[in-house]
C-alpha positions in Angstrom: 11.9 58.1 -70.6 8.9 58.9 -72.6 5.7 60.0 -71.0 3.1 57.4 -72.0 0.2 59.7 -71.3 1.4 62.1 -74.1 1.5 59.5 -76.8 -1.6 59.6 -79.0 -3.6 56.4 -79.5 -3.5 56.0 -83.2 -3.6 52.2 -83.5 -6.8 50.7 -84.8 -7.1 48.8 -81.5 -6.7 52.0 -79.5 -9.1 53.9 -81.7 -11.7 51.2 -81.5 -11.2 51.1 -77.7 -11.6 54.8 -77.5 -14.6 54.8 -79.7 -16.1 52.1 -77.6 -15.3 54.1 -74.5 -17.1 57.1 -76.0 -20.1 55.1 -77.0 -19.5 55.7 -80.7 -20.6 52.8 -83.0 -22.1 49.5 -82.1 -19.6 47.4 -83.9 -18.3 44.4 -82.0 -14.7 44.8 -80.9 -12.2 42.3 -82.1 -8.4 42.2 -81.7 -6.5 43.0 -84.8 -4.7 40.3 -86.7 -1.0 40.0 -86.4 -0.6 40.9 -90.1 -2.6 44.0 -89.5 -0.6 45.0 -86.5 2.6 45.1 -88.5 1.4 46.5 -91.8 3.5 49.3 -93.2 0.6 51.3 -94.3 -0.7 51.4 -90.8 2.4 51.9 -88.7 5.4 54.0 -89.2 8.6 52.5 -90.2 10.4 54.0 -87.1 7.9 52.3 -84.8 8.3 48.5 -85.0 5.0 46.6 -84.8 3.4 50.0 -84.5 4.8 50.4 -80.9 6.4 53.5 -79.8 9.4 53.6 -77.6 7.3 53.9 -74.5 5.0 51.1 -75.5 8.0 49.0 -76.2 9.2 49.5 -72.7 5.8 48.5 -71.4 5.8 45.4 -73.5 9.2 44.3 -72.3 8.1 44.9 -68.7 5.0 42.9 -69.2 7.0 40.1 -70.7 9.3 40.0 -67.8 6.4 40.0 -65.4 4.8 37.2 -67.1 8.0 35.2 -67.1 8.5 35.9 -63.4 5.0 34.9 -62.6 5.5 31.7 -64.6 8.7 31.0 -62.7 7.0 31.6 -59.4 4.1 29.3 -60.4 6.7 26.7 -61.4 8.5 27.0 -58.1 5.2 26.7 -56.2 4.3 23.6 -58.1 7.7 22.1 -57.7 7.8 22.9 -54.0 4.5 21.0 -53.5 6.1 17.9 -54.9 7.6 15.8 -52.0 9.5 12.6 -51.6 8.5 10.7 -48.5 10.6 8.2 -46.6 9.2 4.8 -45.5 8.2 6.2 -42.0 7.0 9.6 -43.1 3.4 10.7 -43.1 2.0 14.0 -44.2 -1.5 15.2 -43.3 -3.0 17.8 -45.7 -6.0 19.6 -44.2 -8.8 20.5 -46.6 -10.8 22.2 -43.9 -9.9 24.1 -40.7 -11.8 21.6 -38.5 -9.8 18.7 -39.9 -13.0 17.0 -40.9 -11.4 16.4 -44.3 -7.8 15.4 -44.5 -5.6 13.9 -47.1 -3.0 11.5 -45.8 0.2 10.9 -47.8 2.3 7.9 -46.5 5.7 7.0 -47.6 7.6 5.8 -49.3 7.0 7.6 -52.6 6.8 11.0 -54.5 3.6 12.9 -54.0 2.3 16.2 -55.5 0.4 18.0 -52.8 -1.6 21.2 -52.7 0.8 24.0 -52.3 -1.5 26.3 -50.2 -3.1 23.8 -47.7 -1.9 23.4 -44.1 0.1 20.3 -43.6 1.4 18.3 -40.7 4.5 16.1 -40.9 4.8 13.2 -38.6 6.5 9.8 -38.3 4.8 6.4 -38.4 3.9 5.0 -35.0 6.7 2.7 -33.8 6.4 0.9 -30.4 8.5 -1.9 -28.9 7.0 -4.6 -26.7 7.3 -2.5 -23.5 5.9 0.7 -24.8 2.4 2.2 -25.1 0.8 5.2 -26.7 -2.3 7.1 -25.8 -4.2 8.5 -28.9 -7.0 11.0 -29.2 -9.6 11.4 -32.0 -9.6 15.1 -32.8 -13.3 15.0 -34.0 -14.9 13.0 -31.3 -12.3 13.7 -28.5 -12.2 10.1 -27.6 -9.0 8.6 -26.0 -7.7 5.1 -26.6 -4.5 3.2 -26.0 -2.4 1.0 -28.2 0.4 -1.3 -26.9 3.5 -2.5 -28.6 5.0 -4.1 -30.5 3.5 -1.9 -33.2 4.5 -0.2 -36.5 1.8 1.6 -38.4 0.6 5.0 -39.8 -1.9 6.7 -37.6 -5.3 7.6 -38.8 -5.4 11.2 -40.0 -8.0 12.2 -37.4 -5.9 10.8 -34.5 -3.1 12.6 -32.5 -0.6 11.2 -30.0 -1.3 12.4 -26.5 1.5 10.7 -24.6 3.7 7.7 -24.6 5.4 5.7 -21.9 6.8 2.4 -20.8 4.5 -0.4 -19.8 4.7 -1.3 -16.1 5.2 -5.0 -15.7 3.6 -6.0 -12.4 4.9 -9.1 -10.7 2.8 -11.5 -8.7 3.5 -9.6 -5.5 3.0 -6.1 -6.9 0.1 -3.8 -7.5 -0.6 -0.3 -8.8 -2.5 2.3 -6.8 -4.0 5.0 -9.0 -5.2 8.2 -7.4 -7.2 10.8 -9.3 -5.5 14.1 -8.6 -8.8 16.0 -8.9 -11.2 13.8 -7.1 -9.0 11.6 -4.9 -10.7 8.5 -6.1 -8.4 5.4 -6.0 -8.2 2.3 -8.1 -6.2 -0.8 -7.5 -4.6 -3.0 -10.2 -3.2 -6.3 -9.1 -0.3 -8.3 -10.6 0.7 -10.3 -12.4 -0.2 -8.2 -15.4 1.0 -5.4 -17.6 -0.2 -1.9 -16.9 -0.1 1.3 -19.0 -0.3 4.5 -16.9 -2.0 6.6 -19.5 -4.0 9.0 -17.4 -2.0 12.3 -16.8 -4.4 13.4 -14.1 -3.8 10.3 -12.0 -0.9 9.5 -9.7 0.4 6.0 -10.3 2.3 4.3 -7.5 3.7 0.8 -7.7 3.7 -0.9 -4.4 4.7 -4.3 -3.0 1.9 -6.6 -1.8 2.2 -8.0 1.8 2.9 -11.7 1.8 0.5 -13.6 4.1 2.1 -16.7 5.6 1.4 -19.0 8.5 3.6 -16.8 10.8 2.6 -13.4 9.5 -0.9 -11.8 9.8 -2.1 -8.6 8.3 -4.1 -5.9 10.1 -6.6 -4.1 7.8 -8.9 -1.1 8.4 -12.2 -0.5 6.6 -12.3 3.1 5.4 -16.0 3.3 5.5 -16.7 1.8 9.0 -13.2 2.2 10.6 -13.4 -1.4 11.7 -10.0 -3.1 12.2 -9.7 -6.8 11.3 -6.8 -9.3 11.4 -6.3 -11.4 8.3 -4.6 -14.8 8.7 -4.2 -17.9 6.7 -7.3 -19.2 8.5 -9.6 -16.7 6.8 -7.6 -15.9 3.6 -5.5 -17.8 1.1 -1.7 -17.6 1.9 0.4 -15.6 -0.6 0.4 -12.0 -1.7 -2.4 -9.9 0.0 -3.6 -6.8 -1.9 -5.5 -3.9 -0.4 -8.8 -2.8 -1.8 -10.5 0.5 -2.3 -12.2 0.3 1.0 -9.7 -1.8 3.0 -6.2 -0.6 3.7 -3.3 -2.4 5.2 -2.2 -0.9 8.6 0.5 -3.2 9.7 1.8 -6.8 9.7 2.1 -8.9 12.9 4.2 -12.0 13.6 2.9 -14.9 15.5 3.6 -14.9 19.2 4.9 -18.1 20.7 4.4 -19.0 24.4 6.3 -22.0 25.9 4.5 -24.4 28.2 6.1 -22.8 31.3 5.3 -19.2 30.3 2.5 -16.7 30.7 1.6 -13.6 28.7 -0.6 -10.7 29.8 -2.8 -8.8 27.2 -4.5 -5.5 27.7 -7.2 -4.1 25.4 -8.2 -0.5 24.8 -10.8 -0.6 27.6 -8.2 -1.6 30.2 -9.2 -5.2 30.4 -6.6 -7.8 31.3 -6.3 -11.3 29.9 -3.7 -13.8 31.0 -2.7 -16.5 28.6 -0.6 -19.5 29.7 1.2 -22.0 27.5 0.1 -24.9 29.6 -3.6 -24.0 29.4 -4.2 -22.1 26.1 -7.6 -20.7 25.3 -9.8 -22.4 22.8 -11.3 -19.2 21.4 -9.9 -15.8 21.0 -9.2 -13.2 18.2 -6.0 -13.8 16.4 -6.1 -17.6 17.1 -5.3 -19.6 14.0 -4.8 -23.3 13.7 -5.0 -24.3 17.4 -5.6 -27.9 16.3 -2.5 -27.8 14.1 0.3 -29.8 16.0 3.0 -27.7 14.3 1.8 -24.7 16.3 3.0 -26.5 19.4 -0.4 -26.4 21.1 -0.8 -30.1 21.5 2.8 -30.4 22.8 2.1 -28.0 25.7 2.7 -24.6 24.0 0.7 -21.9 22.4 1.0 -19.6 19.4 -1.3 -16.8 18.3 -1.5 -13.4 16.6 -2.0 -10.3 18.7 -5.6 -9.4 18.3 -6.7 -6.0 17.2 -7.0 -3.3 19.9 -4.8 -5.5 22.2 -1.3 -4.9 23.4 1.1 -7.1 25.4 1.9 -5.9 28.9 5.6 -5.3 29.3 6.9 -5.2 32.9 10.3 -4.0 34.2 11.6 -6.2 37.0 14.7 -5.9 39.1 17.4 -8.2 37.7 19.2 -10.4 40.2 20.2 -13.1 37.8 23.9 -12.4 38.5 25.7 -12.0 41.8 25.7 -8.3 42.8 29.0 -6.4 42.8 28.3 -4.7 46.1 26.2 -5.5 49.2 23.0 -3.7 50.0 23.5 -1.2 52.8 22.3 -2.2 56.2 20.9 1.2 57.1 20.0 2.8 53.8 16.7 1.9 52.2 15.7 2.8 48.6 13.2 5.6 48.1 10.3 4.4 46.0 9.0 6.8 43.5 5.8 5.9 41.6 5.9 6.4 37.8 2.8 8.5 37.9 4.6 11.2 39.8 7.6 11.4 37.6 8.3 14.6 35.9 8.2 13.1 32.4 8.1 9.6 30.8 11.3 7.8 30.0 12.4 7.4 26.4 11.5 4.3 24.5 13.7 1.3 24.9 14.2 1.4 21.1 15.5 5.0 21.4 17.9 4.1 24.2 19.4 1.2 22.2 19.6 3.1 18.8 23.1 3.9 17.3 23.4 5.7 13.9 26.3 5.4 11.5 26.8 9.2 11.7 25.9 11.2 14.8 23.1 13.6 14.1 23.5 17.2 15.0 19.9 17.4 16.3 18.0 14.5 17.8 14.9 15.5 19.7 12.8 12.8 21.4 9.5 13.8 22.9 10.2 12.1 26.2 13.3 14.4 26.6 11.3 17.6 26.6 11.0 19.0 30.1 7.9 21.1 30.5 9.1 22.5 33.9 12.3 24.1 32.5 11.0 24.4 28.9 14.2 22.7 27.7 14.3 20.0 25.0 17.4 17.9 25.6 19.3 17.2 22.4 20.6 13.7 22.0 22.7 14.8 19.0 26.0 16.6 18.9 24.4 20.1 19.1 23.2 21.8 22.3 19.8 21.5 23.9 17.1 23.8 22.9 15.7 26.2 25.5 12.7 28.5 25.4 10.8 26.1 23.1 7.2 26.9 24.0 6.3 30.4 22.8 2.5 30.3 23.0 -0.3 27.9 23.9 0.1 24.8 26.0 1.8 21.4 25.4 1.8 18.0 27.0 4.1 15.0 26.7 2.0 11.9 26.5 1.1 8.8 24.5 -2.6 9.6 24.8 -3.9 12.1 22.2 -7.1 12.5 20.1 -7.7 10.3 17.1 -5.5 7.6 18.5 -3.3 5.9 15.8 -2.2 2.3 15.7 1.0 2.9 17.7 0.8 4.9 21.0 4.1 6.8 20.8 5.0 9.2 23.5 4.9 12.6 21.8 4.8 16.4 22.4 1.1 17.1 21.8 -0.3 20.5 21.1 -3.1 22.4 19.5 -3.2 24.9 16.7 -2.6 27.6 19.3 0.6 26.0 20.4 3.8 27.5 19.0 7.1 25.7 19.4 10.4 27.4 18.3 13.1 25.0 17.4 15.7 27.6 16.3 18.3 27.6 13.6 19.0 23.9 13.5 18.8 23.2 9.8 22.4 23.1 8.2 23.2 24.1 4.7 23.5 20.4 3.6 21.0 18.3 5.5 19.0 15.2 6.0 15.9 15.6 8.1 13.8 12.7 9.5 10.8 12.9 11.8 7.7 11.1 13.1 4.6 13.3 13.5 0.8 13.3 12.9 -2.4 15.3 12.9 -4.5 15.0 16.1 -7.5 17.2 15.4 -9.4 19.3 12.9 -6.8 21.9 12.3 -4.6 20.5 9.5 -1.9 22.6 7.8 1.8 22.3 8.5 3.6 20.8 11.6 7.4 20.9 11.2 7.9 24.0 9.0 10.2 26.9 8.3 10.3 30.2 6.3 10.3 30.0 2.5 7.7 27.3 1.9 9.3 24.6 4.1 6.9 21.9 5.3 8.1 18.5 6.4 5.7 15.6 6.7 2.4 17.6 6.6 1.1 20.5 4.5 -2.3 21.9 3.5 -4.1 19.0 5.2 -2.2 16.3 3.5 -0.2 13.7 5.4 3.1 12.3 4.1 4.0 15.3 1.9 7.0 17.6 1.9 8.0 21.0 0.5 11.5 22.4 0.7 11.2 25.7 -1.2 9.4 23.8 -3.9 7.0 20.9 -3.7 9.3 17.9 -3.1 6.3 15.5 -3.3 2.8 15.5 -4.8 0.6 17.9 -2.8 -2.8 16.7 -4.0 -3.6 13.7 -1.8 -2.6 11.9 1.4 0.4 9.6 1.1 -0.4 8.3 4.6 -4.0 7.2 5.2 -5.8 8.0 7.4 -4.1 11.4 7.8 -4.1 11.0 11.6 -1.6 8.1 11.4 2.0 8.6 12.2 4.1 9.9 9.3 7.7 8.6 9.3 9.4 10.7 6.6 13.0 11.6 5.6 14.0 14.4 3.2 17.5 15.5 1.9 18.8 18.7 0.5 20.6 17.5 -2.6 19.5 14.3 -4.2 17.7 13.5 -7.4 14.1 12.6 -7.1 12.5 10.3 -6.2 15.3 9.5 -3.7 15.3 12.9 -2.1 12.2 12.1 0.0 11.4 8.8 1.7 8.1 7.7 3.2 8.8 4.5 5.1 11.0 2.6 2.6 9.4 4.2 -0.5 11.1 7.0 -2.4 8.3 9.6 -3.2 10.1 12.7 -4.4 8.9 14.3 -7.5 11.5 17.1 -8.0 14.7 18.4 -6.6 14.5 20.8 -3.7 15.8 24.4 -3.4 19.3 24.7 -2.1 18.9 28.1 -0.5 16.6 27.5 2.6 16.4 29.2 5.9 18.0 27.2 8.7 15.1 28.0 11.1 12.5 25.5 12.0 9.4 25.7 14.1 6.0 24.1 14.8 3.0 26.3 14.1 5.3 29.3 13.7 3.3 30.9 10.9 -0.4 31.0 9.7 -0.3 27.4 8.7 -1.2 25.8 12.0 -2.3 22.3 13.1 -3.3 20.2 16.0 -0.3 18.0 16.2 1.8 15.3 17.9 5.5 15.3 17.4 7.3 12.1 18.5 10.8 12.6 17.1 12.9 14.9 14.9 16.4 14.0 13.7 18.7 16.2 11.6 22.1 15.4 10.1 24.6 18.0 8.6 25.1 15.7 5.6 23.1 14.0 2.9 22.6 10.4 3.9 22.6 7.8 1.1 19.6 5.6 0.4 20.9 2.7 2.6 21.5 5.0 5.5 18.0 6.5 5.2 16.6 3.0 5.1 18.4 2.3 8.3 16.6 5.3 9.8 13.3 4.0 8.5 14.0 0.6 10.1 14.5 2.4 13.4 11.2 4.2 13.0 9.5 1.0 12.2 10.9 -0.5 15.3 9.6 2.4 17.3 6.1 2.1 15.8 6.1 -1.7 16.2 7.2 -1.5 19.9 4.5 1.1 20.6 1.8 -0.9 18.8 2.7 -4.2 20.4 3.6 -3.4 24.0 2.1 -1.4 26.8 4.5 -0.6 29.7 3.3 -1.3 33.2 3.7 1.6 35.6 6.8 0.8 37.6 8.3 2.0 40.9 11.7 3.6 40.6 14.2 2.7 43.3 16.1 5.9 43.8 19.5 5.4 45.6 20.2 1.9 44.2 22.1 0.6 41.3 19.8 -2.4 40.8 19.7 -3.4 37.1 16.3 -3.7 35.4 15.1 -6.1 32.8 12.1 -6.1 30.5 9.7 -9.0 31.1 7.1 -9.9 28.5 6.9 -13.7 28.8 6.5 -14.5 32.5 8.5 -17.6 33.4 6.5 -19.9 35.7 9.4 -22.1 36.6 11.5 -21.9 39.7 13.8 -18.8 39.4 17.0 -18.1 41.1 18.0 -14.7 42.5 21.4 -13.9 43.9 21.8 -11.6 46.9 24.5 -9.8 48.8 23.3 -8.4 52.2 24.9 -6.6 55.1 23.8 -8.0 58.5 24.8 -7.5 62.1 25.0 -10.2 64.8 23.9 -9.5 68.4 27.6 -9.1 69.4 27.8 -6.2 67.0 29.7 -8.0 64.2 28.8 -6.6 60.8 29.0 -9.1 57.9 28.3 -9.4 54.3 26.3 -12.6 53.3 26.1 -13.9 49.8 23.7 -16.6 48.6 20.8 -17.5 46.4 17.0 -17.5 46.7 14.9 -20.0 44.8 11.3 -18.8 44.2 8.4 -19.3 41.8 5.4 -17.5 40.5 2.2 -19.5 41.2 -0.6 -16.9 40.5 0.0 -14.3 37.8 -3.3 -12.3 38.5 -2.3 -11.9 42.2 1.1 -10.8 41.2 -0.2 -8.1 38.8 -2.7 -6.8 41.3 -0.2 -6.4 44.1 3.3 -5.7 42.7 5.1 -4.4 39.6 8.4 -5.9 40.6 8.1 -9.4 42.2 11.8 -10.2 42.0 12.5 -7.0 43.9 9.9 -7.8 46.5 11.4 -11.2 47.1 14.8 -9.8 47.3 14.0 -7.0 49.8 11.7 -9.3 51.9 14.5 -11.8 52.1 16.9 -9.1 53.1 14.7 -8.0 56.0 14.4 -11.7 57.1 18.2 -12.1 57.1 18.8 -8.9 59.1 16.2 -10.0 61.7 17.5 -13.6 62.0 21.2 -12.7 62.2 20.6 -10.0 64.7 19.3 -12.6 67.2 22.5 -14.7 67.4 26.2 -14.1 68.0 29.0 -14.7 65.6 30.0 -18.1 67.0 26.4 -19.3 66.8 26.0 -18.0 63.3 29.2 -19.6 62.2 28.3 -23.0 63.6 25.0 -23.2 61.8 24.2 -20.3 59.5 22.2 -22.2 57.0 19.9 -23.7 59.6 19.5 -20.3 61.2 18.3 -18.7 57.9 16.1 -21.6 57.0 14.5 -21.6 60.4 13.8 -17.9 60.1 12.0 -18.4 56.8 10.0 -21.3 58.1 9.0 -19.2 61.0 7.3 -16.9 58.5 5.0 -19.6 57.2 2.0 -17.6 58.5 3.1 -14.4 56.8 1.0 -13.7 53.7 3.6 -11.5 52.0 4.5 -14.1 49.4 1.0 -15.7 49.0 -0.6 -12.3 48.5 1.7 -11.8 45.5 1.2 -15.3 44.2 4.8 -16.2 44.9 6.3 -19.2 46.7 9.8 -19.2 48.1 11.3 -22.7 47.9 14.7 -22.3 49.7 17.4 -19.8 50.6 21.0 -20.7 50.6 24.1 -19.0 52.1 27.2 -19.5 49.9 29.5 -17.0 51.6 29.9 -14.7 54.5 32.6 -12.2 55.6 32.8 -9.5 58.2 33.1 -5.9 57.1 35.4 -4.9 60.1 39.1 -5.5 59.2 40.1 -6.6 62.7 37.2 -9.0 62.9 38.0 -10.2 59.4 41.6 -10.8 60.5 40.6 -12.7 63.6 38.0 -14.6 61.7 40.7 -15.3 59.1 43.0 -16.7 61.8 40.2 -18.9 63.1 39.4 -20.0 59.6 43.1 -20.8 59.0 43.4 -22.7 62.3 40.2 -24.6 61.5 41.5 -25.2 58.1 44.8 -26.5 59.4 43.1 -28.8 61.8 40.8 -30.0 59.1 43.8 -30.5 56.9 45.7 -32.4 59.6 42.7 -34.5 60.3 42.3 -35.1 56.7 46.0 -36.0 56.4 45.8 -38.5 59.3 42.6 -39.9 58.0 44.3 -40.3 54.7 47.3 -42.1 56.4 44.9 -44.3 58.3 43.1 -45.1 55.2 46.4 -46.0 53.5 47.5 -48.2 56.4 44.1 -49.9 56.6 44.2 -50.5 52.9 47.8 -52.0 53.3 46.7 -54.2 56.1 43.7 -55.4 54.2 45.9 -56.1 51.3 48.4 -58.1 53.4 45.5 -60.1 55.0 44.2 -60.8 51.6 47.7 -61.7 50.4 48.2 -64.2 53.3 44.8 -65.6 52.5 45.9 -66.1 49.0 49.2 -67.7 50.2 47.3 -70.2 52.5 45.1 -71.0 49.6 48.3 -71.6 47.5 49.9 -73.8 50.1 46.8 -75.9 50.4 46.5 -76.2 46.7 50.1 -77.2 46.3 49.8 -79.8 49.1 46.8 -81.3 47.5 48.6 -81.3 44.2 51.6 -83.0 45.7 49.5 -85.6 47.4 47.8 -86.3 44.1 51.2 -86.6 42.3 52.6 -88.9 45.0 49.5 -91.0 44.9 49.8 -91.3 41.2 53.5 -92.1 41.4 52.9 -94.6 44.2 50.3 -96.3 42.3 52.6 -96.6 39.3 55.5 -97.9 41.4 53.2 -100.3 43.2 51.9 -101.6 40.0 55.4 -102.0 38.7 56.6 -103.7 41.9 53.6 -106.0 41.9 54.3 -106.9 38.4 58.0 -107.4 39.0 57.2 -109.5 42.2 54.7 -111.6 40.3 57.1 -112.3 37.5 60.0 -113.2 39.9 57.8 -115.5 42.0 56.2 -117.1 39.0 59.5 -117.7 37.2 60.8 -119.6 40.3 57.9 -121.8 40.5 59.7 -124.6 38.6 62.8 -124.4 40.8 61.1 -123.7 44.1 57.7 -125.1 44.2 57.1 -123.7 47.7 55.5 -120.3 47.6 56.9 -119.2 50.9 60.4 -120.0 49.9 60.0 -118.1 46.7 58.6 -115.1 48.7 61.4 -115.2 51.1 63.9 -115.3 48.3 62.1 -112.3 46.7 62.3 -110.3 49.9 66.0 -111.1 50.2 66.5 -110.0 46.6 64.9 -106.6 47.3 66.8 -106.1 50.5 70.0 -106.6 48.6 68.9 -104.1 45.9 68.1 -101.5 48.6 71.5 -102.0 50.3 73.3 -101.7 47.0 71.5 -98.5 46.2 72.3 -96.9 49.5 75.9 -98.0 49.2 76.0 -96.4 45.9 74.7 -93.1 47.2 77.2 -93.2 50.1 80.1 -93.9 47.8 79.3 -91.1 45.5 79.0 -88.4 48.3 80.7 -87.2 51.4 78.3 -88.6 53.8 79.4 -90.4 56.9 77.7 -93.7 57.6 77.0 -94.8 61.1 75.9 -98.3 61.4 75.1 -100.5 64.3 76.1 -104.0 64.7 72.6 -105.1 64.3 72.3 -103.3 61.0 75.5 -105.1 59.8 74.4 -108.3 61.4 78.0 -108.4 62.8 78.8 -110.3 66.0 82.0 -109.6 67.9 82.8 -112.7 69.9 85.9 -113.0 72.2 88.1 -116.0 71.4 88.7 -118.4 74.0 92.2 -118.9 74.7 
C-alpha cells in the first residue's frame, strides 16, 4: 500500500489546516464546497475527488466503520425493545441504590434503556393456602401477604420467602421459638398461621382436651409451682399452654368403690387414707363432690390425684386360688427386707412388656449390678461387663432435681464414665429414657463421630448422629431436668427419623457410617445424668412400631408418677404368688390354704380349707405389716399345727372342724390380728389326707368301709322310706275306698227313697182309683179294701209264677202257702 505520511497535502482544506496549524493567517476556516472538492482545475484527473489512492482507502475504511457503528447502534436499540408476557415484570434501575426504578409490566412491547441494570421477575401469584413475605429494599421493612393473590409487586419490594399457610384446628396450636433468644410465642387455633420468620422454630402441637374425667397438671416456669387444672376451675375443651405455664402430664379420675380404701403419700412422706364410704369433703384434686354422677352420694368417691402425691402400691401374697402344694411342716420362709436387697426389682411395666421384634440390647437400670459391675441385657445380645470405668454410680429413684416421675435409674455425675461397648448395629433403631440431674449438661448417651442421643450441649430432647438430626438451639423437653423419651433411626427421612414422645422432630437424614461404640461421659462432653433405660434394635422400626415403644415409655412414666411401691418383705424359699394391691378391699376376703400337720400319734396329714378374714383398720395395717394376707395365712398355719398336734387321728377325724374352730376361739385374747387391724371370721377344713402311703391306704379302707356302711344305711333308709310311702299310700287308698262306699250307700239310699216314694205315690193313686170305682158296687169301704188286697195278692202271685216259669228255679212251697189241706177220706 501507499504510505500516507509521504503524500503531500495539496488540497485547499489540507493547506488551510496546515496554515492554521502554523499560525499563518487569521482567516476563519470553512469546509470546501462539494463543487470545489471535485473541480478539475484543483484536482488531478487521476485522483477522483482529489483523493489519492491512500486517501481513498482511508475513506472506504471510515465508511465501513461508520456503517458498523450504525449497525451496532441499531442492534443495541433493537435489543432494548422487549415484548412482555401478561405475568412478566421488568425493573430498570436508574440508580445503584434502587431509589429510582422504572417498572415495565406486561403484556406489551416496551423500549427500555439499553445500558441500565434490569431485573426480570414474574407477577406475584398465590393460592388460598399460600403466603409470601416481602421486604422493602429502601426501608428494610418486612410484611406479609396472604393468598389468594395475583399482582405485580412494587419495584422497591423483594420476595423474602414463601410457604404454605398452616391451618390450625380448634384443638391445635403453634409454638414459636426464637432460635437466637429462646423466646417463645403461642398461637392458638382455630386460625390460619403463616410461619414467616426464618429465625424462629415453628412447631404445631395438639392441645390437651380437658374433660370431666381428665385433668391437666401444669407447671409455672417462673415460680415452679405445680397446679392441677380440672373442669371445676377451667372450661372443658382444648387446653392450651401459655408462655409461663407448661403442661407436664394428664391425669385420669380415680374411682373408689364404697367398700374400698386408697392410701396417698406426699413428697414429705405424709400418709392419707381415703375410703369410699367416708370421702373427704376438701382435698386437692377434688372436683364435683356434690355431683351425683361422680358416685359420691351413692357411697363411692372419685377424685384426681393431687400434685406431689402418689398412690401407695402394696404387694401382698395371693391366696385367692387353692395352692398346688402344701406348705412344709418343718421349713419356714426366710424373710428378707427390701432395704437390704442388692438392687431394686424392675418395674412391673418392664416385666410385662413384649415388643414385636426382640431388641439386641435392652438395658434397664434395675438390672445393673454394682457388686459385679455387670449390666444384664434383656435383649438377644449378651450382658455387658466392666461397665463402670471411672467415678461412682448408684441405682436409685432418688436423684437431684427430681422430675415428675420417679423412675429407677443409673445415676452418676460428670466424673462417672460408663462404657457400653460396641452395641450399635449398622442398621439400627435406638430408644432411651434419660435426663440431666445437675449443673453439668453436655451429652449423656454418646459415641465417637458426633453421636449424641437425647442430650447435647445443654439441650434436652435433641439428637445428633454424625450430623444434627434435630434442632440444636433450644430444649425440646422443658425443663431440661425432665425425662427425655426419644427414639432415633439410621435410615429414615426426616422428620420421622427422630421421635420425641409421639412427635417426629427430625430435621435431616443422619449419617450412615457411624461407629458402633456407645458410652456415657466417655469424652469431654460430660453431664450429671440419670439413665433409666436403653433399647437398641438391629433394624429400622417403622413409625407404628416406634409409637408402640413410646406408649411403653409413657406407661413407665405414668406408673412412676402415679404409684409409690411399699417396701415389702421377700419370702425366700417359697413359691407364693404376689399381687399388686392399690385399692384395698374392706369386704370379707377368702384365702385358700394347704398345710402339713402332724397328730400326736405321729400321723402327718395335709389339710385344705379356707380362711375368711376382713380388714377393719387400714392405718394399723400399714403401720404393722406389708403383707396382711401372708400374715393371716402363716398365723393360721401355726394355729393349725398346734391344734392338730394335741389330738390323735381318730379324734381329729371325728371332729376336725370343731377342733380347729376351738383353737381359733382360744386365741381370742391374742392381739396378733387386732394389732394389724384384721378380723378373722371363720376357718373351714374342706379336705384332709395323710402323707404316709400306708396310713393313707388304711385311712382309705376305713373311709371305704365307712362309705359302704353309709351307703347301706342310706339304701335301707331309702327302702324304708319307700315302704313307708307305700303304706301311707295304701292307707290313704283305703280311706278313699271307705269314703267311696259310704258315698255310694248314701246315694243308693237316696235313689231307693226316691223310687219308693214314686211307687208309693203310684200305688196310692192306683188303690184310690180301685176303691173309689167300686164305691157304687160295694158301698162298704172295708169290703172294697179287702177286695183290693186280694187283687194285689193275686198280682204278686202271678208275677212270681211268671218268674218261676221263665227260669230253672225250684219252688218249694208249704201247705200253708198253697192253702192246701190234705184230709183222709173216711171209708
